[in-house]
N, C-alpha and C positions, 0 to 999 in steps of 0.2 A: 662414348669410352675411348679413351685412349687405348692407341693400340700398339706404341713407342713407350718404352722405359725414357726419363730423361736422359740418359746417357745412351742409348740408342739413337734418339733422337738428335741430340747432338754430334753423334759420328757421321750420323745419316747428312746431315747439314753441313759439314764442315769442308766436304770435299765436292762437294756437285755447286751444280747452276741453281742460283736461288730465282724463282721467278714472283714478281711483284705484280699481275695484271691490272689492268687500268678498270674501275667499275663504270658499268657501262649505265647510262642513262638516256632517258630519251626527252623528247623535243618540251617536255615538262618539267623537266629536272627529277623527274622520278626515276627511281631505280627499272633501269630493263633487264629484269632476268633473262629473257629468254636469250638476249645477244651478250648479256653477262656469261651465262651456261657454254655458248658457242663458242668464247672466247677461251675459257678453262679448258675444254675438252680439247681445243688445236692446242694449246700451251701444255696441256698435261702429255700429249702426243709426241712429245720430246724428251729426252733423259732429265726432267727436272730433279731436283733432290728434295724441294719445299715450294710449294704455293703460298703466298701470303695475303690476304683474303681483307678487305676493307679497309685499307690505310696505308699500305705501302708506297704509294704514290702520291699522296698528299691529301686524298678524300678522304681519309678517317676523322680530321679536323672540320669536316665537312657535315658529314651523317650524323643523324640522331640515333642514339646508341638503338632504337627500335629499327633503323634503317641499316645500320654496321651488322645487328644480329642477322637482319634477313640475308645478306649479302654473304656475311660467313654461313648461314647454314645452306645456302645456295649453294658453295664452294663444296663443302663438306658432303653433300650430297651426289654432286657431280664429279668431283673428281677425287673425293675422299680416300677411296679402294683404290686409288693407283697411285696416289703422291700425299706426302703428309701435307695438311692445311692447317698454316697458322695463321691467327686473328691478332688486329690490329686493338690496343689497347691505351688510349692516351685521352689527352686533355684534362680537365681537374680529376682529382684522387677519385670522387664519387661516380665519374664518367667510366674511369679506367676500371674500377670493379665492377661495375655495371658490365661493359665490356667484356670482362675476363668472366665474370660468370655465365654469360649469353654464350661466349667460346666454349666454353666447357659443355653445358647443356649440349651445345650442338654439336659434338664430338669433333673439336677441333684438336692435334695434337699439342700445341702452345699457343702462346700469345707473344706479337712483338710489343713490347712495352714500352712506350714513349713515354720522355719524361715531359714535364709542364712545357710549354713553349718559351723561348728564351730563359732557362734557367741554368745560372752557372752554379754546378755543385761538384765535390770531389766524389770517390765512389761510396764513401761512406753514407754521403746525404742520400746518392742517389738510391743505395740499398734502404734506406729509411724510407724514402718515398716510393719505393716499390714494393714494401711490407704488405702494405694492408690490400694492394691490388691481387695480392697472390693468396690471401688468407679467406678459409671458405667462409659461407656466410653464417652470419650467427644465428642457430638456432633459437627458440623462443625461451630454453631456461640456460642461453648462456649471455655473456656480456655482450652490449653493441659495441665497444669501445676495441677497434681493430688490430692483432697484436702487432709488434714493433720489432724488430729482428732482436732485441733484448728479452722478449718475452715468450717470442715465438720457439717451439720445439722443432726441428728439423725430424722428418726430411718436408721438404717444402711438399705441395700438394703434386703428382704425379704431372698432373697437364702444365704445367708453368717449369721451362726447362730454363734455369740458367748456369751459364759458362764462363769461367774467371779466363780474362785473358792474359 
C-alpha cells in the first residue's frame, strides 16, 4: 500500500537525490539478494529522495518479470520504510503491465515507466502507450481490453505518478 499520494511523491522526488542502485548478481548470473540488500541499506543511509529498483541502470530489460518482482519486493522490504521505492516497468506493453502490477503488490510507491526501446513518439503517443500499464487488472466480470486515455476516467491509480513538464 502506497504511503504517498501522487502529489506528495512528486514533491518528494523533485528536489532530492534520486538513487538508481545496480542490481546485484552472483557468479551464476542469479539475483544476489543478500548483497543487493546491503547496497540498498548503504544507499538509504544517505539523504536520498527516491530509490529506483530493477531497471534504472539498464538491467530492467534483462530481468524477467518474476526476477524484477523479486528485486522490487526486496527493495521495498529493505528500505521502503526509509525512502520511497519506485519500480521499473518496461519492455513490451504486456511486460510493463506485469511489472506495474507486481510493483503495486510489493508496496512500491510508483513506477518508472520506460517506453519500448527505440520508439519515436510525441507526448500523446507516449500517453497512449502508457495507459494499459496504468490500468488496474481486469476483473472476471470486466472486459479484458485495457482502457486508453480516451476511455479511462481519472484519477490514475494512486501508485502511478505522472508529472507534466
